[in-house]
N, C-alpha and C positions, 0 to 999 in steps of 0.2 A: 678346714677353715671356711671354705666357700659354703659347705653344707650347714655349718654352724650359723653363718650370717643369714642363710635362707630360713633356718629354723627361727632365729630371732625375729625376722621380718614377719613370719607366719604368726608367731605368738602375739606380736604387737597388733595384729589385725583381728584378733579374736575377742569375744565379749568378756567383760569382767563381771563376776557374779558373787553373790553373798554365800560363799561356800567355805567352811572352815578347813584350813590346811596347816597343821603343825603350828598353831598359835597365831595364824593370820586369819582374820575374819573374812577377808575378801581374796578371791583368787581368779585366775584366768582359765576359762573352760576351753579344752581342746578336744577335737573329735578324733577318736582313735583310728577311724578309717582314714582320715586325712594324714595322720601320723605315719601309718603304714604305707600309704600311697606315695608319700614324699620321702620315704626312707629316713624318717626321723626317730625310729624306734630306739636306736642305740643312744641317741642324745637324750631323749625323754627318760629312758631307763636309768641313765646315770643320775638324773635329777631326782628320780623316785628314790634311788638308793641313798642319795644325800638328804632325803627328807625335805626336799623343796617342792615336791609334787606327789600327788597320789592318784590312783586309778579307781574309779567307781563306775561299774557297768561299762557302757560304751564311751565314756568320757574320761579325760584326764584333767586334773585341776592343778595348776602350777602357781606358785606365789609370784606376785608382780615383780619383786626384787630378786628373782632367782639368779640373775647374773650381775648383781650389783657389786660383787667383789670377786677377785680371782685369787685362788690359793696357789702360790708358786711351790713347785716341788723343791724341797731343800732338806739338807741333813741337819735336823734340829740339834742345837747345842745349848746347854744351860747358860753359857756365858753371853748368849745373844737374847736372853729372855726380854730385856728391856726393848729390844727391837721388835720381837714377836708380838708383844702385847700392844704395840702401836699399829699393827696391821688391821686392815678393814674387817677381816673375818672375825678377829677377836673382839673388836669394838662392837660389831653387830651382835655377836653372841652376848656380850655384857649388857647390851640394851634390852635383852630379853630376861635379865635377871631381876631378882627382888632383893632388897636389903633387909637382912634379918640380924638378930642378936643370937649368939650361941656361946655358952660357956664351955671352955675346954681346959684341960690340965695345963696346957702351955700358956694360957693367957688369963689365969685366975687373978693375977696381980697387975694386969695391964688392961685398963678399961677400954681403950680404943681397939684393942685386939679382939674384942667380943663382937665387933660388927663385921659382917661378911656379905659378899654378893653370893646369893644362892642360885645355882644354875642346875637344872635337871640334865642328866646325862644325854637324853635324846637331843636336847638343844646343843650340847657340846659336839655331838656327832654331826648334827645338821650343819653347823658352821665349820666343821673339820678342824676342831681345836683340841682333839684328844692328845696330840703330842705336846702341845703347849701346856695343857692341863697337867700332864705327867711331870713336866719340868717344874711347874709351880709347886706341885706336891713334893717333889724331891728337894726343892729349895725351902720347904716348910712355910710356904706362903699360902698354900691351899691344902685342903684335906677332903676326904670322902666320908660322908656320914649319911646313913639311911639311903644309900645309893645316889645321893646328890652331891654335887661339887660345891664346896664352900671356898670362896676366894677372899682373903683379907681385904677389907675395903680400901686400905692404904697400901695396896700391893705395889703401886708404882713408886711411892716414896721409899719403900723397903728395897726395891730393886735399884733405885738410884743411889742409895747409900752403900750398897754392896758392890756395885759395878765399878770398873775402871776403864778409862779411855783406851788403854793399851790392849784390852781384850777384843776390840773391834776397830781396826785401823780406818775403816770407811767413815767412822764418826770422829776421827782425830782431826778436828777442824783447826784448833789453835793449841797453843802450849797448855792452856788451862781452860779448855773448852767446856768442861762439865763442872758443876758446883761441887760434886762429891770429890772430884780430883783436886779442886782448889782447897777443900777442907783438909785433904791428906797432906797437901804441901804446907799448909799453915801448921799442921801438927808437926811436920818434919822440921820446919823453921824453929819451932819452940824448943826442939831438942838441942839446938845449936848453942854455942857459947861465943862471947865476944873476945877477940884477940886483937888488941889495938883498934884499928878502924875496920876490921874484917869480922864477918860472921862465919864461924867454922862449924861445919856439919860433918859428922862421921859418915864415911862411905857405907858402913854397915847399916846405918839407919836408913839411908837412901835405898839400899837394896831391900831391906825388910819391908819397906812401905811401897815397893814396886814403883818407884819414881825415878828410876835410872834414866829413862828417856828424857824426862823433864830436866834433870840435872845436866845431862849432856847438851841439851839445847841451850841452857844458861851458859855453859862453858863455850859453846859455839858462838854465841853472840857477845861474849866477852864480859858478862856480868859475874861469872864464876870461874874459878881456877882449880884444877886438880893438884893435890899436894900428896907426895909420897915420902915415906920415912927413909927411903934408900935413894941412891943415885942411879939406880937401874931405870932407864927410860921406859922399859917394857913392863915394869911392875904395875900392878893395879893400884889405883889411888887409895890412900888411907883416909883422906879428908877432902872436903870441898870448901874453898874460901870464897865467900860472896862479898861483893862490894856493898857499901852502905846504900848506894843508889838503888839496889834491888828493893829495899824496904819502901822507898817512895814509889817505885814502879808498882809494887804489889798493892799498896794502899790505894793508888789511883785506879788500878784495875778493879779492885773491889768496889770502889765508889761508882765506877762507870759500868759495872756488869749489867747486862740486859736481863739476866735471869734472876731477878731479885727474890722471887718466891722460892726457887730451888736453893738459892744461897741461904735464905732464912731457915729452910727446912733442916739444914745440916746442923743447926744449933738447937733443934728441938729435943 
C-alpha cells in the first residue's frame, strides 16, 4: 500500500504528453529507469497488462485516469447484474462505446432492440469487465458479433424488469423499494377476489410470484392475515386476507413514490 501511494505521487509529478494510449489522446510519460530505481516495475507491469499503459523505448506512457476506479474481487453472479452495471469500471467502459443499429434474429420485430452499445473486446478487457460481459450474454442482453461486444441500449431497463429485491438483501431498503417489485405486487393483488370487506389472495399465487417476504411483512404489521382450511396451527396458509385499508395505503405509496421514471417503465 505504501509503495502504491509512492507510485501515485511519482506519476502525478511527471509530464503529460500528446501520446496515444488505448483510446486516450494524452498520457503521462514515465522514465523506465526511474521505475526500476524506485521498485515500481510490478505496479507498472500490472497497468500495462490492464491496457492502461504502454512501453515505448525507454519510456512508459500511462493514461491519466489509470486509477480512477477500483475493481473489487468478487464471485460474479447473474442475479447481481443490476449492481455490477452500476460500478465505475462498467460505466467507464460504456463511455468508450458507440451506439449502433444492428438487426438480429431475436429483435426483428422489436424496433428498440436494434440499438446497441458497441464495445471492442480490448476495451472490455481494459476495464476488467469480461465477467460482467459474459453474464450479460448469458442473460441475452448482449451478444458477440465480429469479435465485438454489443450490449442492448436499454439493458438497464431490461435488468430492472427481471430482477427482484429478494435476490440481493443489501438492497432491500423498504417493503416495496423497487418499481419492478411494486409491479409484481400489483399483479398479485389483481389475482385476488373480494370476500365481504376482505381481499383474498391465494398463497400459491404469492409463492409463484416470489412475494412471500412481502406478504409476511403485511401479516407482521397487521394489514394481512393468514388463513388455512384446517385447524392445524402448523399447516401452511392457503390464503391471505388483506384489509381494505391496504388499497388506500398502496395508492398513496404509488402517488408518493420517488422513482417515477422506473415506475412508468414497468407499464411500457
